[in-house]
Residue, then its C-alpha position, 0 to 999 in steps of 0.5 A: m744484256s738487255t730482254l731481246d738480245q738475249l731472246k734473239k740469242i735464244i732463238a738465232k741458237v737453235t734455229h741455227s738463224s742469224e741473230q741480225d735477221i730478229a727484231m722486236n718488230t719481226p712476225l713469228k711466223e717468219i722465224k724458220a722453226d719448227s715445232l721442237h724448235w718451238v719448245q727448245i725455245i721455250i725451255a731457254v727462255e724459261g730458264t734463261f730469265d726465271v719464268e715461266v711460259d703459258v703457251d696459251s699465251m704465246k699462242k695471241f704472239v705476232t711479233i718476237g717484240d710481244f714475246v719481249q714484253y710477255i717475259e718483261k711483265t713475267g719474269k721474276 
């Protein structure tokens, strides 16, 4: 399963949304998630990808693609 597919699955599960609504170019602002959702997403991403998500770096992400690239670049 690709990084994008796994991230879509995590986001969809946490936010109770459809994976089909999430793509590489989807702006993070369009994800229906509050701050608690994002904490849950980050925890799930860290566990799934064995990566530590730097919240300051994440604040610079614009799209899901930015998040995917970060995971692939910093993952172990």
